[in-house]
Structures are given as C-alpha cells and as structure tokens.
N, C-alpha and C positions, 0 to 999 in steps of 0.2 A: 565484589559487585555479582559473582556465581550465585552467592545465596540469596541476594536480592532478587533475583529474577523471578518474575510472575507476582512479587508482593508489591501491597500498598507502597507509595511513596519512592517507588524505582527514583523516579525521576528525581528526587530531591535527594536522595542517598545518592545518586550517581555524581551532581554536582558538589555535593558535599565532601565526598572522596578526592575527586580530581582536584580543589581549590589549591590544597599546596602546593601542587605542580604544575597547574595550567590553572591560574585562577580567574576564572571566568564567571561573572557578576549573575549569567542568566544562559538558559538555552532551550531549543527547540528542535523538535522533528517534527519535519511535516511531508505531503504530498502535493507535489503542484502538475501544470500541464495543460493544455487547451483538452488532451481528451479525456480527462480525468476531474473529478469533482477536488477541489483543492481542499485539503485535510489537514488539520493539525493534531497529530498524535499524541502529543505530553510536551510538558512545558514544565520548567521550576527557575527559579532564582534563587542567590545566595547573599546577604547580609543587602538585600535592599527591596524596597516594594514590588510584588509579583506584579509588572504589568505585559506579561509575555501574549496574554488573551488579548488583549488591548492593541499590543503592536501587531499580531494577528489580523486583526481587523480589519486596522489600517491598511495593511500590507493587501488586502483583499477590495479593498476599497478603491482601486486601481493598478498604484506600483506592480503588481505580481504579473499584470498580463502583458507587461515589458521588461520583466525582470531577466536581464542576462550576468547578473553579476555572479550568479552560481558556477556559470560554466565558462567566463571570460578571465577569472583571475587567478590562476592556478598557481600554487606555490611551487619553491625548487624541489618541494617532497614529492609532489603529484606523481613522477615517475615510480618511485618506490613504495608508493601505495597502489599504484595502478599494478604493480607486478604482484604484490599480497594478495590483492582483492578482486582483481580482474582488469580487464582494460578501460569498462567503462565506468569505471571509479575514480574519483581524484579530489584532492583535499585544496580546496579556495579559500584566500584572506581578500581581505578587503578591508579599508578605511572607510568612515562616513564620508570624508569629503569626496570620495570617489565615485560614489554612488549617486544617480540621476536626482535632478534636485527633486520631485516629488515624493520621490521613495522617500529620500535623504529628509524631508521636513517631516513626513506623515507618521515614520516610522522610526528613524534614528532621533533626530533632534526633538521629537517630540516627546520621546522617553528616554533619554540621557544616553544613548546606545553610541558609543565613538567605534567601536569596530568586530568585526565577525572572523571566525574563522570555519568553514565548513566540512565536514564530510559529505559530499555529495555522488550519490549511486545513480544511473541514468539507464534503468532499465529498458528503453526503447520506447518507440511510437513517443515522443516528446515529454515523456513524463519524468518529472526530477523529485527523487528521495533525497531529503539534505536531513545532516545532523547538523546544526548549529550552534556556535558555542560565541557569545557576547560578553565584550569589554565594555564598562560602562567608563563615563565622563568622571566619575569622581576616582579612575584608579589608573596607574600609568599602563603603556603600552604595552604590548606583548613584546619580551624578547624575541632576538632570535631562537635561542635556548628552548623557551617555552613555543615559539611555532614547529620546532624542529620535534618537541615533544610532542606535537599535537598529531605530527606526520606519523611517528611512532606507535602512538597508542589508537592511530584509526582504524586499524583492521579489528583490534578487538572492542572501540567502541562501538562499530558497525555491527559484529556481531553478537556483543552484548545486547543492543536497541532493536535489532530484529528477534533476538531470540524471545526478549521481552514481550514485543508484542505478539508473536506469535502466542505465547502461554496467556495471555491476557486478551485473545481475540482481539486485539487491535483497538480498542475503545475509543474511537475518533471522537476529537472536542471539534464538532460541527460549529457552524456559525449560527446556527438557530436553535440550539441545544439548550436546555434551562440552565442557568447557572447555581441555583441555589442561592445560597445566604448572600451570596455578593450582586445579587441584582435578577430582574425580569429577564425571561427569554427574550430575542430579536421580535417572534411572534407576538409576543405580550406587549413589547414594547409600539408595535404597529398598529396593533388594533387598540393602544391608548390613544393613538395618535389619530386613528379614525375607524370606531366603530363598525364604518358601514364596509371595510372592504371583505369582499368575498375570500372564500378558502385558494382557489386560482390565484387570483391576483394577492393574497398573502404568498403562496407557494412559488409565484415569479419575482417577488420583491424580495426574501430569503435568497432566492439563486444570484438575484444582482448582488446582494449584500455579500456573498461567497465568493464574488469577483467571475462569475459561469455569464459567460457570453450568452448571445440571443439564440444561437444555433446550438449552445451546449444545453440549452434551458429545454429549447422543445426536445432534443432528443432525450434529455433525462426525463421529462413529465409525459412523453408519447405525443406530442401537441405537434402543430405544425407552426414556421416561423411565424408568419401573419397571425397566428393566434395567440402567440406568444405576445407580441408587437400589441395587439389589442388589450390585454389585460394590463401588462406593463401602463399602457395610457390610461387606463381607468383608474388603477390605482395612482399613477401620479397626480390624475387630475384631483382624486378625492384627497390626499395629502397637501395640493397646492403647490407641485413640483415639474421640473420639465426634465430633470437630467440625475442618470446614476450617482453621481458626487454627492447633490445635494440630499438624495435620499441617505445617502450614508450620515453626512452631518446631520438631519433631522433625527435619524433615530440615536447617535449616540448623541446627540444634544439632549435629548429626550431623557435619556442614561444618567447624563449629567446632572441636569436639573432634579431628578430624584434622589441623585447620591448628596447631593447639596441638602 
C-alpha cells in the first residue's frame, strides 16, 4: 500500500488488500466534533453496493451529535495501540445491537451494517478522527483473531491513511459537494424543492444537513445566532417543514424519487 499512497482509488485498493486478513465490507475515514465541521475524507466498499456516503449523510442527520460509540467501547488491544501511536489513540469495537436506537436505525440497519471496528485518534478540543471498518449483515462476525489483527495493523493503517490524506491535500467529501454521475448536489436538491431559497438560506440548510449546530453555523458564516435562526425559519417556511429531521427526510426523499 505504500506504493499506492497519493494515487487514485487508494481507498478501494486498501480495502481489497486487507480483505483476506480482516474481511470488512466497507470502510470510511472521517472527522467529527462540536468544534469542527464534520468531514468524510474517503470511503469504499468491497463486494457490496457502496452506500458509505449515504451512511455518512444519515449519520449527520442527527446521530453524530450524540455519538459516544467511538470512545466508549475500547477493545483489549487499546492499551497496545496507545503505546504504539500515543495516548490519545485507541481501537474501538461495537456491534450494531449496542448502538443507540436512532443511530442504529438510520445508519446500521438501513444499510445492512452489523459490526464496526474503529481506529480512533483524539487530537484534542473534542475532535475525533476515525478510521472505521464495517462488517455487513451477510458476513460472519469478526473473530477474536481478526480483531487482534486490527489492533496489530492499526498503527500502520493510521500512518498510511494520514500520509495519503497529506499527499492528496485531504480532499474532503462534504455533504454539499457535487456527486457527479450518482446524483445532484444537496444544494441542487434544495433548489429543486424550493427555487425561492436565498443564498444564505441555502448556506444554513446545507450546514444543518452536515449536522452542524446553530452556534457552529453562526461561527462558520460569521453571523449572529439570531440571524442564523431567522434564515433557518425562512428556509423551513419555504420548504413547508419545521424541524431538522424533516429537512433531511425531504432532501433524501427528493434524491430517492429522482433515482427511481
């Protein structure tokens, strides 16, 4: 994988190379936290339809704000991993049945995910950088040996991932980015639902879809909190909704209709 660093399809190649040893059907690399914009850096799937971006958007629709699964379930390998990569890094393992109800329904059950192993780095200020490997429902559970292998490989996988992101300039997959052939951007979907939306109303809605708090949106756009609330209320009135979860359902529903 060293030779693949900085090259196209790095994420696909890494998952393919790992599969004989640690058979994850999909993986993702992202950053979350109350004081940063949630960002999906890369993701891929092996042997299944790639729904990792759909999982990411479902995660941002609400579950990420309450997610403690990335720090609450360290494996027995956590101590060894911490010794190899620093005290603020750990390995976390969780089954779908252990995930809170909303998170489990929107992300795991909706996309056939049964289990997750994560390499989690906590650089500070509430920021979480996670490399996640997912077992899907059609696969057998990870064995103790495979979980141990994740722990053994974790320092190398963390180093490889960070180096690749540095080489490519960490091109984030943002929630409002154009998706190319797989569908329109979230901005385009919003405008299709209500062409009357203003630029600022779109800016606020896109950040709500990314899971940002209203305080975070105010800081990001350089606006006061009351002004952000005003733009949100105006946008919601135009769209005929009242709550953030309705916004997510409306935008994702528009995408599904077009896809049909």
